[in-house]
N, C-alpha and C positions, 0 to 999 in steps of 0.2 A: 475836054469834058468826059469823053468816053473812057479815058484812062482812069478816071475816078469812079467808075462803075464796076463793082466786083460782084461775083455770084458764088454762093455756096450751093451745092446741089447734091441731091440723093435721087434714088430711083422714084421716089414718091413726092418729095418736097424740095422746093427751091427757096433761097433767101437772096434778094438782090439789095445791095448796099451802096449808097453814094457816100464816098469817103471824104470829099473836100467840098467846100472849106470846113463843113461840119459833117460828122458821121450820122447818117440817117438811113434807116431801113425803108426802102421803097416798095418792097414786095415780099410777102411771106405767104406762100400758097402752093398749089399743085406744081409738080415738076414741069418745066417749060422745055419742050423738045426743040424749039426753033428760036431760042432767045438770041438777041443781039444787043449789045450795050446801048446802041442808039435808040432802041425801042423805048427807053425810059423817058424820052422827050415828050411822049404822048401824055405823061403825067405831070408836065410842067403846070403848076397851079396858077390860076388867075388870082388877082388881088381884089378883094371886095372893097367897096366904098364904105366909109364910116369907121374904118379901123386904121391900123398902121399902113404906111405906104409901101411896105416891102413884104415879101413872102416870109412866113414864119415857119421854119422847119420843126418837125417833131423829131428831135435828135435822140440819140441813145441815152443822153442824160436829161432830156426834156427841161433845159435850163429856162428858168423864169426870165433871165436876162434877155432872151430873144424876144420877149413879149408873147410867150405862149399862153400864159394866164391860166393854165390848168395846174394840176398837182405837179410841182417840179420834182426831178429826180435827185436834186441835191439842195440841201439847206444847211447853212452854217455860217461861221464868221471867225474873224481873228480879232478878238476884243472889240467887236462891233464893226470891224472893217472887213473888206474883201468878201462881202456877203452875197454878191450876185455874179458868180463866175460865168464865163462863156468859153467853151473849150473849142479851139481851132486845131484841126488835124495837122500834125507835124511829121508823122511817120506811119506807114502801113506795111505790114508783112503778111503775105498769104502763103500757106504751105498746105496744099491739098484743100481740104474742106475746113481748115482752121484759119482764122483771120485775127490778127492782132493790130489794133489801132491805138496809136499814142496821140494824145491831144493835150494842149497846154493853154493856160490863161496866164500870161506874163504879168498882167496887172494884179491878179489875185495871188500869184505865186503858187499855183496848183497845177499838177499834172494828172491826167486821166488816162489809164490804160484799160482798154476794153478787149476782152478775149471772147471770141465767138466761134463756136464749133458746130457744124451740122453733121451729125452722125448718120451713117448709112441707114440706120433704123428710121430716120426722119425726125429724130429728136434734136432740137436746137438747145445748146448749152451756152449760157452767157454769164459772165461775171465782170465786174469793174474793180479796178484798183485806183484809189485816190492817194497821191503822193504830195506831201507838203514840201515846198521848195524854199521856205523862209524860216527864219530863226524862231519866230513866235509860233506856238501851237495853233492849229486851225480847229476850232470846235465844230464837230460834226453833229448836226441835229437829225439829218436824214441823208441816206445814200441808197438810192433805189435803182433798179433795172427797169427800163421802160421798153415795151414792145408794142408797136402799132399793129392793129388788127383791121380787117376789112370792115367797111361801113355796113355790110350785111350781117355782121355779128350783133344781133339786136336782143339776144337773150343770154342771161347769165345763170349758170348752175354752180352752186357751192354746197358746202356741208356745214350743218350745225350739229350739236351733240351735247353730251353730258357724260358723267361717269356712268358706266354700264349701259350707255345708249349712244355710242359713237357713230360717226359717218352717216348721218341722216341728211339726205339730199333735199334741197329746195331750189326754187327758180324765181328770178325776177326779170322783168323786162328792162332793157337798157336803151332808153330813148333819149334821156336827158340826165345830166349830172353824174353822180358816182355811186358805185356800190363798193363798200369797204368792209373787210373783215380784219380783226386785230386779235392778237393774243398778247397779254401782258402778264402771263402766269409763269414765265420763266421756262416754259416747255412748249412744244408744238401744240399741245393741249387737246383735250377731248372736245372742247367747244368749237374750235375753229382750226381744223386741219388746213395747213398752208397751201391751198390750191384753189384755183378758179377754172371754170370752163365757160367759154362763150361760143355762140354759134348762130346760125341762121334760125329764124323763128321755128319753134317746135322741133328742133333737132332731137333725134332719139338714138337708140342703140345702133341702128343700121343706116340711117339717112341723115343728111345735113352736113354742112361745113362746120367743123368744130376746131376751136383753138383752146388747148388746155395748158396751164402752167402750174408748176409746183416748185416752191422754194425749198431747197435742201438745207434746212436749218432747224435745230432743235430748241431754239430759244424764242424770245419775243419776236413777233413779226407783224407786218402789215401788208395786205394785198388789196389792190384796187382795180376795178374796171370802170373806165370813164368814157362818157360820150361828151365831147367838147361842143361848144355852141356852134362851131363851124361844121359839125357832123363827123369829124374824125374821131376814131375810137382807139383806145390803147389799154393794155394791161400793165400793171406795175407791181413790183414785189420788192420787199426790203426787210432786213433785220430792223426791228424797232428799238431805238435807243431811249433809255430813260434820261431825264434832264441831267446834263453835265456828265453823262456816262462816257462819251467817246470824244477824244481829242487826238489829232495826229501831230506828232512832233516833227521837227525838221528832218527830212530824209526818210521818214517812215512812210509806209504804204498801208492803207486800210483796204482790205478786199471785202467786197460784198460776198454773201453766200452765193452759190451757184443757182441760177434759175434754169429749170428744165422745162422745155416747151415743146408741145406736139401739135402739129396741124394735121387734120385728116379731112378728106372729102367724103369719107364713108362713116360718118357718125361717131358716136362714142366708142364703139368697138374698135374702129380704126385707130382712134387716139390711144386707147388702152393698149392695143397690140404693139404699137410703136414704143410706148413706155416700157412694156414688159420685155420686149426684145432688147431695148437699150440696157435695162437692168441686168438681164441675163448675160449680156455680152461684155458689160463694162463695170458693173458694181458688185453683183452678188458673187461672193467667193466663199465656198465651203472648204474647210481644211482638207477634206477627202472627197474624191469623186465617187460617191456611193449614194444609194437611196436615202431619203430623209427618214430617220427612224421614228417609229410610232412611240409616243411618250406615255408615261404615267406620271402625273404630278400629285404629290401627297396633300396639297393644301386643303382642298375641300373634303379630304378624307379624314385627316387627323388634326388639322390646324396646328396648335402649339404642343399637342400631347404626344411627345416623342418617347417611344420605348423601342430601342434598337431591335429587340427580339421580335416585337410585333411588326416593326417595319420590315424585317427580313421575311416574315411570313407574308406580308403584303407583296414583297418582291417575288416570292415563290408563285403566288397566285397571278401576279402580273405577267410573269414569263409564260405561264400557261395560257394566258389570253392573247398572246402574240405581241406583247409589249417589247420594244427594243431599246428603250432608254428610260431609266427610272430616276426621278428627281425628288430629292428631299427639299421641301419648301421651308418657310419661316419657322423658327423655333429651335434650331440646332445649336445656337451660340449662347454664351454665358448669361444666365439670368433672364433669358427670353421665354417667359411663360405666358405672356399676353402682349398686346400692342401698346402697353403703357410705358415700356422702358427697354433698356439694354442696347438700343441701336448705337453703334460705335464701338461696342465691346466685342470685337471680332476674334474671340477666343472660344474654343470648343467648350460647351457646357458639360463638364465632367460628371455632374450628377446624373444627367440623362445618358451620357455616353462614357461610362467609366473605363471602357476599353478603347476609347477613341472611335473615330469614324472608319478607320481602315477595315475592321471586321465586316462592317456593313457594306463598304465598297467592294471588298473581295467577294462577299456573298452575291452581290448584284452581278458582278462581272463573271463569276463562276456559273451564273444562270444564263450567260450569253448576252447580257444587256450592258449598255453604257450607263455611266453614273453622272448625275447632275445635281447641282445644289443652288439654293437661293441666297442672294445677298442684296443689301440696300446700302451701298457704301456712302452715298452722298448725304445721308441723314445722321442726326444725333438726337438721342432722347435726353430730355432734361434729367430723367432718372437713369443715369448711366455713369459708370466709373470714368468714362472719357470726358463727360461734361463736368463732373466734379473736379477732374484734374485740369481741364482746359475750358473754363466757361467762356473765354474770349474767342473760341474757335467757331462760334455760331455766326452764320451769315446774317448780319443784322445791321441796322442803323443805330449808332449809339444814342442813348437817351430815351429810347422807346421800348415798350414791352411787346415782345414778339408773340403773336398768336400761334398756338400750335395747330397742327393738322395731323390727324391720326396720332395725336399725342407726341408729335415730334417736331424738331426744327431741322434746319439745313446746315450742314457742315461747310464752312468757308474753305473751298479748295484753293483759293488764292493765297492762303497762308501756307508757306512752303512746308512747315512742320506738319500741318494737318494733311497735306497732300502726301508727304513722305510716309506718314503713319499709315495711311490707307494703302499705299503701294506696298509697304512692308507686310501688312496683315494679309492682303490679298495674294501677295507672292508666297507667303507661308501657306495659305489655304490651297493654292493651285500647285505650288511646288512640292509640298509634303504629302499630297493626296492625289490619287489617280482619278482626277476629275476631268470629265470630257465636255461638260456643258455647264454654263452659268446662266441662271435666270436673274437678270440685273433689274431691280425694281427701283422706283422713284415715286414716292407716294405723297409728296407735298409740293404745293406751288411755292414760288419765291415771293415772299412778302417783304417789302423794303430791303431788297438785297443790296448789301453794301460792303465795301472793303476800304479800310482807312477812311471811313466817313463818306465815301463817294459811291454812287450807284455802280453795281457790279454784276448785273444779270448776264450781260454779254460775256464778261470775263469768266463767270462761273461756268457757262456753257462750254467755253473753250478749254477750261481746265478739265471738265468732264471728258471731252474728246481726248485730251492729252493723257489722262489716266487710262482710258481704253487703248490708246495707241501703244503706250508702254507695255501694258499687259498683253496686248496682241503680239508684240515683238518677243516678249519673254516666253509666252505660252501659245505658239501658233497652232497647236493641236486642239485648243479649247474653243468651242463654239459659245457665242454669247447671244442671249435673247434680250431685246429691249422691251421692258415692261415699265409702265408708269401708271399705276392704278389701272392697268389694262392698256387702253389705247392713247395714253397721254403724251407719248414721245415716239412718234412714227414719222419718219421722213427719210429722204434719200441720203442725207449726210451721215446720220447715225447708222444707216444701212451699210456704209462703207466700212464700219467697224463691228457690225453684228451680223447675225445670220438668220434671225427670226424675230417676229413681233408677236407679242401677246395682244391680240386685237381688242379684247375687252375682258374685264373681270366677270362679265355676264355670260354664263354658259346656257342660258335659256335659248332653246333652239329657235323659237319664234323670233326673238330679238336678234339672234345671231344671223338669221337670213338677211335682214336688211343691213346689219353691221358689216358682214363679210362682202355683201354685194357692193356697198359703198366703197369699201377698201379696195375692191378688185379693179376700180377704175385706174388706180395708180400702182398696184402691186400684184405680182403673180402669185398663184396659190402656194408655192413652195415656201414662202416666207410668212404666210399668214397662219399663226397658231390657232387651231380649231379643235376643241376638245369635246368629248362626250362627257357630260356631267351626270350627277345623280338624277333619278327620275323626278325628284322634287328639287327644282333649281334653287341653289343656295342664295342667289341674288334676288329672285322674284317670287319664290315659292310656287311658281306655276309648274304644272306637271305635264310631261309629255311621254309618249311611247318611246321605247328604245329605237324603233324604226325611224321616227322623225328626228331624234337626237343623232342617231348614227349617220343618216343620210346628210344631215346638215353639216356634220363635221368632216364629211368625206372629201369635200373640195378644198382642202387646205393642207397644212402640215398637221396631220391628225394626232390626237392623243386622248387620254382619259384623265379625268379630274375627279378622283373619288377614292374611297377605300374598297377595294374589290372583295375584301373579306366580309363586309357588312351587308352585301346585297344577295338576293336569292339567285337560284340557278338560271332562271329565265333571263335575268339581267346579264349574268355572266355569259350565257350563250350569245346574247346580243352583242356584247363587247367583242367577243371572240369572232363573231360573224363579220362585224363591220371593220375590225382591224384587218381581217383576211381580205375583205372586199377592197379596202383601201390599198393594200399591198398589191393586189391583182391589177389595179388600175393606176397606181401612183406614177408609173413611167409616163403615161398619157397626161395625168393631172399635173405633174410637175415639169413637163417639158412641152406640152401641146399648146395649141392656140385657143385662147378663151373667147367664147361668144356669149354675151348676154342677149336674151331674146325678148323683143317687145311683145307683150301680151295685151289684149284689149281690156282685160279686167285687172285693175290695180291690185286686187287681192291675190293674184296669181303671179309668182315669180318663176322664171324659167331661165336656165343658162346651161351651157355645155362646154366641153373641151374636146378638140379634134386633134389627133396626133399629127406630127409634122408631115408625114407622108400621106395623110388623109385616109389612112387605112382603117382607123378606129375612131369612134366618137362616143362620148359619155354625156348624157343629158339628164337633168333633174328638173322636175316641175314641183314646186312647193305651193300648197294652198294655205295662205296665211289666215284667211277669214272666210266667212260665207261668201261665195261667189255672187256676182250680180246676175248671172244668167243661169238658166236651168241646165244648159249644156256647156261643157268646156270647149273652148275654141281649139282648132288644130294646132299642134306644135310644129313649127317649121324649124329645120335643123341646118343652120348656116355652116359654111366652111367645108362642106364635103366636095368630092370630085363629081362634077355633073354627069360625066359619061360612065361612071362606075355603078355597079349594082351592090346594094348593101342589105345585109340580113338584119332585121330588127329583133331585138331581144329584150324581154322584160326582165330586168335584173333584180328589182326589189320594189315592193309595194306594201301598203299598210293593211294587209289582209282584207282586201276589198270584198264586201259581201254583196251577193245578189239576193233579192227578195221579190216574191210575187205579190206580196200583200201591200207594198208601198211602205213609206215611212222611213226608209234609210237611203242608201246610195242610188242604186239603179237595178234594172231588171236584166240588162244585157250588156255585155262587155263589147268594146271595139273588136273587130274581127282579128286584127293583128295580135291581140292578147290571147286569142283562143286557138289560133293555128299559125305556124311560122309563115312569115312573108318576106319576100325579097323585092326591094323597090329601088329605082334609080336614084342616084344622088341628086339629080336635077329635080325630081319630083319631091324628094324630102326637103330640099331647100325652098322650093317655090310653093308647094301645096301642103306638105307635111303629113302628120298622122293624127287621127282622132284620138282624143284623150278620154280616159274614164272620168267620171264625176268624182271629185275628191272631197272628203270631209275637211273642215277647217283643221289646221295644224297637223297636216299629213303631207307626205311627199311620195313621188314615184320616180324610180330610176330606170332609164332606158339606155341600152347599148346598141350601137350600130357597128357592123364590121363588113368590110369590103369582101366580096366573094369572087 
């Protein structure tokens, strides 16, 4: 028995697995310093009356055939047969903290391979491979990864959203039944980011046991948190297959996407820090080891109105503001004068650029900046030369009229000629021009996606990956940004092929506070595109000060989204100031440890980043709306060195006014804002500092440095 008990361990987390006769996770929680395989006998389950006469394991595949009666991890059939498999372990191999388990069902003619790795960061990575051992194909309806969680995980946190309002958190109590999120839009989606967090009741940033999972997949998905009638709880994640979409032929293996899971005994911050460390050590790979360059993107500055001479003037001004990468957005290719046509015609618009792109690129580079460009290769406009030549290249189900979205359809990448056409055109663009960066957009969901009459959403996603893989091999020096109407395609699998996400099409600083905070649970700042937009936001028409916009964009991969020639000197001074401030602190922002701070007032958001050596910290407090209380509560600063002394510095604030007549902010500032103070790290973490009273839609930036 003890030979069948294996442990994966890290400094913070352990996973204990029983491998025979069925593979079952018995423990996933804090690192065990005194573990012995015989300890698991204490968890030998009793058998309740009124049900089956044997114990029912919650296996890695959660087979219904055992009599589990919850949501199974596998559903399918072979022309109606072999539809209730039970996988018995036949081989186990462990190498370090990686475990491979092979199980088979001889009756159903299926093999299951489970790969489980516990990274030193504490992140658990799991995937399953299903192999068909018989001549007839096995139709796959569902193939999910199931992870048991402790019974004390009684609350679920997930994200809802929409275009220009992504990553909005909500919570539900998990006492009975299931909580399920699904995306059928052909992308990870604005609405249902593929992640769930569960934990002890009222878990928060600093406290509580938290189990978080994220499915690394850019297509349709389903995630579930379930409380069984016997009290056991589990999390489940899967690629969601459309009817008839997935069948496994003899000898073929279908792999699930990877599920990334993090357990922390230290609240949501502990969970996030493990995910961030994992990404930085295993997934995020930039072509060069250099600071992330400050962007200027032309979209909200000029839209489709491209004049190369004016664009070069924009570049002159951008360089003077401290911009390090200049990106031309939509509108550069043949016939693209609005969003009603031309997608697919990836040839330079010679009317707009009679001398080609190269003079503009050379001008940008002579100013010391990198050059980037926008594309949307997966799409095709009804009004395009490509569609007129190849109307059958649309991803669609024959016999139906496709609805357009943003006046466009989707190009069927499963057609080899369509794939090769895109590869040739993008290779021309990147091979014939000195392009450093590509903003890759995808602005339409997949409606009735089909190839040869069969559902093909999954296949379309895999072809998108293949296209990026080939381009990455041909042009390893080029960085790619994943944009899908903003935050519609954000996940760990696409991050293996790109270097940045456009978090949202919304540059409204008020909305960006919650969007970027939500995204921070799973992604570190260096891959979160955060731009300062025009003072009148193009998405919401709300207006904010340059201070609020600048500070909100500070804690990400910073950029500008505007025409710098069309704004006044006060605005330009602000762009210059915040670009310089970001550069001053980006080593800490992009490599430090992030801490979200619990505040008693929901209208106040606070978070910070502390350098790896705990020598520096940068904290921001944003007041989103009128506060509930007449005084701000103190800001505690986690992550510092308790025994060290730190100097507190006010780095930026919204021109706080004092008045003796009443009617505005306050009459007296906190003492530390009036004269320098040095305070112990322990005091800053446990007691904190008093905050000034902030107006709605303003923020204050505070630095601490060890002395």
